[in-house]
C-alpha positions in Angstrom: 4.1 -32.7 -6.1 4.6 -31.4 -2.4 4.2 -28.0 -1.7 7.1 -26.2 0.3 6.6 -24.8 3.8 4.7 -21.7 3.9 7.5 -19.3 4.6 9.4 -21.1 1.7 6.4 -20.7 -0.4 5.9 -17.0 0.1 9.4 -16.0 -0.5 9.5 -18.1 -3.7 6.9 -16.1 -4.7 8.7 -12.9 -4.0 11.5 -14.1 -6.1 9.2 -15.3 -8.8 7.7 -11.6 -8.9 11.2 -10.1 -8.8 12.2 -12.1 -11.9 9.1 -10.7 -13.7 10.1 -7.4 -12.9 12.9 -7.9 -15.3 10.5 -9.4 -18.1 7.1 -7.5 -17.7 7.7 -3.9 -19.0 6.8 -1.3 -16.1 4.0 1.0 -16.7 1.6 3.2 -15.0 -2.1 4.6 -15.0 -2.9 7.9 -14.0 -4.8 8.2 -10.9 -7.1 11.0 -9.4 -8.7 11.4 -6.3 -12.6 10.6 -6.1 -14.7 10.2 -3.1 -11.7 10.4 -0.8 -10.1 7.5 -2.8 -7.2 7.1 -5.1 -8.8 5.3 -8.3 -7.3 4.6 -12.0 -8.2 6.8 -14.9 -9.1 4.3 -17.8 -7.2 4.6 -21.1 -4.3 6.3 -19.4 -1.8 3.3 -19.3 1.5 4.3 -20.3 4.9 2.5 -20.0 7.5 4.1 -17.9 11.1 3.3 -17.3 11.7 -0.2 -16.3 12.2 -0.9 -12.3 13.7 -4.3 -12.3 14.0 -5.7 -8.7 17.6 -7.2 -7.8 18.7 -9.5 -4.9 18.9 -6.6 -2.7 15.2 -5.4 -3.3 14.2 -9.1 -3.1 16.0 -9.7 0.3 14.5 -6.2 1.7 10.8 -6.8 0.7 9.9 -8.8 3.7 11.6 -6.3 6.1 9.5 -3.4 4.0 6.5 -6.0 4.4 7.0 -6.3 8.0 7.0 -2.4 8.1 3.8 -1.8 5.8 1.9 -4.7 7.7 3.0 -3.5 11.1 -0.5 -2.9 12.3 -1.9 -6.4 11.4 1.5 -7.9 12.9 1.0 -5.9 16.1 -2.7 -7.2 16.3 -1.5 -10.8 16.1 1.0 -10.5 18.7 -1.3 -8.7 21.1 -4.3 -11.1 20.3 -2.0 -13.9 21.0 -0.7 -12.6 24.1 -4.1 -11.7 25.8 -5.2 -15.2 24.7 -1.9 -16.5 26.6 -3.1 -15.0 29.8 -6.7 -15.8 29.4 -5.5 -19.6 28.7 -3.4 -19.5 31.8 -6.3 -19.0 34.0 -7.8 -22.4 32.6 -11.1 -20.9 31.8 -11.1 -21.3 28.1 -10.3 -25.0 28.2 -12.6 -25.7 31.1 -15.7 -23.8 29.4 -15.0 -25.5 26.0 -15.0 -29.1 27.7 -18.2 -28.1 29.6 -19.8 -26.7 26.5 -18.5 -29.8 24.5 -20.1 -32.0 26.9 -23.5 -30.2 26.7 -23.3 -30.6 22.9 -22.5 -34.0 23.0 -25.6 -34.8 25.3 -27.9 -33.1 22.9 -28.3 -34.4 19.2 -30.4 -31.1 18.1 -27.2 -29.2 19.4 -24.8 -31.3 17.5 -26.9 -30.8 14.1 -27.4 -26.8 14.6 -23.8 -25.7 16.1 -22.1 -25.4 12.8 -24.9 -24.2 11.0 -25.7 -21.3 13.5 -22.0 -20.3 14.1 -21.1 -20.2 10.4 -24.3 -18.2 9.5 -23.5 -15.7 12.3 -19.6 -15.4 11.0 -21.3 -15.1 7.2 -23.4 -12.6 8.4 -20.4 -10.7 9.8 -18.6 -11.1 6.3 -21.8 -9.7 4.6 -22.4 -6.8 6.7 -19.2 -5.2 8.2 -16.6 -7.0 6.3 -15.2 -9.3 9.0 -11.6 -10.2 8.0 -8.6 -9.4 10.2 -10.9 -10.0 13.2 -11.3 -13.7 12.3 -7.6 -14.1 13.6 -8.9 -14.0 17.0 -11.6 -16.4 17.0 -8.9 -19.4 15.5 -7.5 -19.6 18.9 -11.0 -20.3 20.3 -12.7 -22.4 17.8 -10.0 -25.2 17.1 -9.8 -26.3 20.9 -13.4 -26.2 20.7 -13.9 -28.3 17.5 -11.5 -30.7 18.7 -13.3 -31.2 21.9 -16.5 -32.0 20.0 -14.5 -34.6 18.2 -13.7 -32.8 15.2 -10.2 -31.6 13.7 -8.6 -28.3 13.8 -9.5 -27.9 9.9 -13.2 -27.6 11.2 -11.9 -25.1 13.9 -10.7 -23.0 11.2 -13.4 -23.6 8.7 -16.1 -22.3 11.1 -15.0 -18.7 11.6 -12.6 -18.5 8.3 -14.9 -20.1 5.5 -18.0 -18.6 7.2 -16.8 -15.1 7.1 -15.1 -15.5 4.0 -18.2 -16.6 2.0 -20.0 -14.0 3.6 -17.5 -11.4 2.6 -17.6 -12.6 -1.0 -21.5 -12.7 -1.2 -21.8 -9.6 0.9 -24.9 -7.5 0.5 -24.0 -4.5 2.9 -20.1 -4.7 3.0 -18.9 -1.3 2.8 -15.4 -1.9 2.0 -16.1 -4.3 -1.2 -19.8 -3.6 -2.4 -19.8 0.1 -1.1 -16.5 1.0 -2.7 -17.3 -0.9 -5.8 -20.7 0.6 -6.0 -19.4 4.1 -5.6 -16.6 3.8 -8.1 -19.3 2.6 -10.6 -21.6 5.4 -9.8 -24.2 3.2 -8.5 -26.7 3.8 -5.5 -25.3 2.6 -2.7 -26.1 -0.8 -1.8 -28.2 -1.1 -4.5 -29.4 -4.5 -6.0 -29.6 -5.7 -2.1 -32.4 -8.1 -2.8 -30.3 -10.4 -5.7 -27.4 -10.2 -3.2 -29.5 -11.3 -0.4 -30.4 -14.5 -2.4 -26.9 -15.1 -3.3 -25.8 -14.8 0.2 -28.2 -17.3 1.8 -27.1 -19.7 -1.4 -23.3 -19.5 -0.9 -23.5 -19.7 3.0 -25.9 -22.9 2.8 -23.4 -24.4 0.5 -20.3 -23.9 2.6 -22.2 -25.1 5.7 -23.1 -28.3 3.9 -19.8 -28.8 2.9 -18.2 -28.3 6.3 -20.9 -30.0 8.2 -20.4 -33.0 5.8 -16.7 -33.1 6.4 -17.1 -32.7 10.3 -19.6 -35.7 10.3 -17.0 -37.8 8.1 -14.1 -36.9 10.7 -16.1 -37.7 13.7 -17.0 -40.8 12.4 -13.3 -41.6 11.4 -10.7 -39.4 12.6 -8.1 -40.9 10.8 -9.5 -39.4 7.4 -8.4 -35.9 8.5 -5.4 -34.5 6.6 -4.1 -32.9 9.7 -4.8 -36.1 12.1 -1.0 -36.7 12.9 -0.8 -32.8 13.4 -3.7 -32.7 15.9 -2.0 -35.7 17.9 1.0 -33.5 18.2 -0.9 -30.5 19.6 -1.0 -32.5 22.7 -4.6 -31.1 23.4 -7.1 -33.6 25.0 -10.0 -34.0 26.8 -9.9 -33.7 30.3 -13.0 -35.4 32.0 -12.3 -34.0 35.2 -12.8 -30.3 34.0 -16.5 -31.2 33.0 -18.6 -29.1 35.6 -15.4 -27.7 37.2 -15.6 -24.1 36.1 -14.8 -22.0 39.3 -16.5 -18.6 39.7 -13.2 -16.7 38.7 -13.1 -18.9 35.4 -16.8 -17.9 34.8 -16.2 -14.0 35.2 -13.1 -14.6 32.7 -15.3 -16.2 30.2 -17.6 -13.3 30.4 -14.7 -10.8 30.1 -13.9 -13.0 26.8 -17.4 -12.7 25.6 -17.7 -9.1 26.4 -14.5 -8.5 24.3 -15.7 -10.4 21.3 -19.0 -8.8 21.5 -17.4 -5.3 21.7 -15.0 -6.3 18.8 -18.2 -6.9 16.4 -20.2 -3.8 17.7 -17.1 -1.3 17.3 -16.3 -2.6 14.1 -19.9 -2.3 12.8 -20.8 0.9 14.9 -17.8 3.0 15.3 -15.6 1.8 12.4 -12.9 0.4 14.9 -10.0 -1.3 13.2 -6.4 -2.7 14.2 -5.3 0.0 16.7 -8.8 0.0 18.5 -9.0 -4.0 18.3 -5.5 -4.3 19.4 -6.4 -1.9 22.4 -9.4 -4.0 23.5 -7.4 -7.3 23.5 -4.8 -5.7 25.7 -7.3 -4.6 28.0 -9.1 -8.1 27.8 -5.7 -9.7 29.0 -4.9 -7.5 31.7 -8.6 -8.0 33.1 -8.5 -11.4 32.8 -5.1 -11.6 34.5 -6.6 -9.6 37.5 -10.0 -11.3 37.6 -8.0 -15.0 37.4 -5.9 -13.6 40.4 -2.5 -14.6 38.4 0.7 -13.6 40.1 2.9 -10.8 38.2 5.0 -13.5 37.0 2.3 -15.8 35.8 0.9 -12.8 34.1 4.3 -11.7 32.4 5.3 -15.4 31.2 1.9 -16.4 30.2 1.8 -13.0 28.1 5.0 -13.4 26.4 4.3 -17.2 25.7 1.1 -16.1 24.1 3.0 -13.5 21.8 5.6 -16.0 21.0 3.3 -18.6 19.7 2.3 -16.0 17.1 5.8 -15.6 15.7 5.3 -17.8 12.7 2.3 -15.9 11.9 3.7 -12.4 12.2 6.6 -13.6 9.7 3.9 -15.1 7.5 2.0 -11.9 7.3 5.2 -9.7 6.6 6.3 -12.0 3.9 2.9 -12.1 2.3 3.3 -8.2 2.2 6.6 -8.4 0.9 5.1 -9.9 -2.6 3.0 -6.7 -3.1 6.1 -4.7 -2.0 8.1 -6.1 -5.2 5.1 -6.0 -7.4 4.5 -2.2 -6.9 8.1 -1.1 -6.5 8.7 -3.0 -9.9 5.7 -1.2 -11.6 4.2 -4.2 -13.1 0.8 -4.5 -11.5 -0.8 -1.7 -13.9 1.0 -3.6 -17.0 -0.6 -6.8 -15.9 -3.9 -5.1 -15.2 -3.9 -3.4 -18.8 -3.0 -6.5 -20.5 -5.6 -8.4 -18.7 -8.4 -6.0 -19.7 -7.6 -7.1 -23.4 -8.6 -10.6 -23.1 -12.5 -9.6 -22.1 -13.0 -7.8 -25.4 -15.2 -9.1 -28.4 -16.9 -11.9 -26.8 -20.2 -12.7 -25.8 -21.4 -10.8 -22.9 -21.6 -13.9 -20.7 -18.2 -14.9 -21.8 -16.9 -11.5 -21.4 -18.1 -11.4 -17.9 -16.4 -14.6 -17.3 -13.1 -13.2 -18.5 -13.5 -10.5 -16.2 -14.0 -13.0 -13.4 -10.4 -14.3 -14.2 -9.1 -11.0 -14.3 -10.4 -10.2 -11.0 -9.5 -13.4 -9.6 -5.8 -13.1 -10.8 -5.7 -9.5 -9.6 -6.4 -10.4 -6.2 -3.1 -12.1 -5.9 -1.6 -8.7 -6.4 -4.1 -6.8 -4.5 -5.1 -8.5 -1.5 -7.1 -5.9 0.1 -10.6 -5.8 -1.3 -11.2 -2.1 -1.1 -7.8 -1.6 -2.7 -8.7 -4.3 -5.6 -11.9 -2.1 -6.1 -10.1 1.0 -6.3 -7.6 -0.4 -8.8 -9.9 -2.5 -11.2 -13.4 -0.9 -11.1 -12.4 2.3 -12.9 -11.5 0.2 -15.8 -13.9 -2.5 -15.6 -17.0 -0.1 -15.4 -16.4 1.5 -18.7 -15.4 -1.7 -20.2 -18.7 -3.2 -19.0 -20.8 -0.7 -20.6 -18.7 -1.4 -24.1 -19.5 -5.0 -23.8 -23.2 -4.6 -22.7 -23.0 -5.9 -19.2 -24.5 -3.9 -16.5 -22.3 -2.0 -13.9 -24.0 -4.0 -11.1 -22.8 -7.2 -12.7 -19.4 -5.9 -13.0 -19.5 -5.1 -9.3 -20.7 -8.7 -8.7 -17.8 -10.1 -10.7 -15.5 -8.0 -8.7 -17.2 -9.6 -5.5 -16.5 -12.9 -6.6 -13.2 -12.6 -8.0 -11.9 -10.9 -4.8 -13.9 -12.7 -2.0 -13.7 -16.5 -2.9 -10.0 -16.1 -3.7 -9.3 -14.9 -0.3 -9.8 -18.5 1.1 -6.7 -19.7 -0.6 -4.6 -16.5 -1.2 -1.0 -17.0 -0.4 -0.4 -13.3 -0.6 -3.0 -12.5 1.8 -1.7 -11.8 5.3 -5.2 -12.9 7.1 -5.2 -15.9 5.0 -1.5 -17.1 5.8 -1.8 -15.7 9.3 -4.9 -17.7 10.0 -3.1 -21.0 8.8 -0.1 -20.1 10.8 -2.0 -19.7 13.9 -3.8 -23.0 13.4 -0.4 -24.6 12.3 -2.1 -26.0 9.4 0.5 -26.5 6.5 -0.9 -24.5 3.2 -0.8 -27.5 1.2 -3.0 -29.5 3.4 -5.6 -26.3 3.7 -5.4 -26.1 -0.3 -6.3 -29.7 -0.8 -9.1 -29.6 1.4 -10.6 -26.3 0.4 -10.2 -26.5 -3.5 -13.4 -28.7 -3.7 -15.4 -25.9 -2.1 -13.8 -23.5 -4.3 -14.7 -25.3 -7.4 -18.4 -25.4 -6.1 -18.5 -21.7 -5.0 -17.0 -20.7 -8.6 -19.4 -23.1 -10.2 -22.5 -21.7 -8.7 -21.1 -18.3 -8.9 -20.9 -18.7 -12.9 -24.5 -19.5 -13.0 -25.5 -16.2 -10.8 -23.3 -14.1 -13.3 -24.8 -15.8 -16.3 -28.3 -14.8 -14.6 -27.2 -11.1 -13.9 -26.0 -10.9 -17.6 -29.0 -12.5 -19.2 -31.6 -10.2 -17.2 -29.5 -7.3 -17.5 -29.5 -6.8 -13.6 -29.5 -3.0 -12.9 -29.7 -0.4 -12.2 -27.1 0.5 -15.0 
């Protein structure tokens, strides 16, 4: 069965949830403020007046999604525009060709390039929760991967899968582990030793999966599911660029490198988010234009062209957020959560923990935000874990897996769909490629969950 184009798929999901608001009873949990966050009060679910979403609401959902996701969309446009200016200087293409040429000449570099880069992105996901920031790296790693003889999937997988696996197996991520442990009344970042082991295992599995695929594609490019799409990109190696980096282009690359380093440091040390990151990229674009000595017209044209290339990604992000708009306004999220918690009761603790994983996995489709899902689910899952004889630390772990690994395929996530839109990879091709990795990650994750339940991993 062929999956429809991304925008059609997302709008179909909006329609589906609109229909569900006519079928699923509306309901709400009471919510209270705790440590600066709004959390659910367990056992307070009540049905409320139905809020069915008609055609008008369905059609307006993407518009409201555009408004609610405005910051992410602006970041997408600004990043695209800034990279458009950088690309106009020729620095990125020249730098990639020079680096790719150096890697091609060294067997050692060829073997360690993917493991080192994915490990760095995984570390970023595990520590400061790299998520939206990945969007900027897609524009760099696709041409880099292709220059090395790989395909655009490898270019996406290095930053996206790397950061995603780190996010799911995080040991210091304040947006998932920190929030979930705070709600569960656990010491902040407790259990770090067990999580460090998991991070190493999952990062290693992801690296092995991507490296094996990359080696296969390099040997036979025709095996790539995006082979024809990559040919249509029209991006080819230009041997004349090897060793042809001008002084100006080297300075532009230094500006780019400084920007990316500043992004990481700012997010980690100074709590930078979309506004600050957007300003950083805007400054990069302006400085690159000055250093690269682009004329005003060249700067303006490349800036607009770069932003124009991000139009599909922006529409995808808006429509993805529209799914959450429909589910929220139809008041069916809490009803679905209440119904799901009923399936985890009265079973062996390990089976109950697996059932909790299914709940968290499903809930993530409705709440793409990691911290948002923690605030919604953990107040319910924490006392439920106590009743089932499952430690609260294990409940947090189950939340991490259901939230993190799912993000690699989540059609309701603006980041996931934005990455694929920027990379121009159809959702069905990505899904077909990443599903085997998902099976591996969840399979190993279930082993870790069983171990955590068996050893009564604590504290609490």
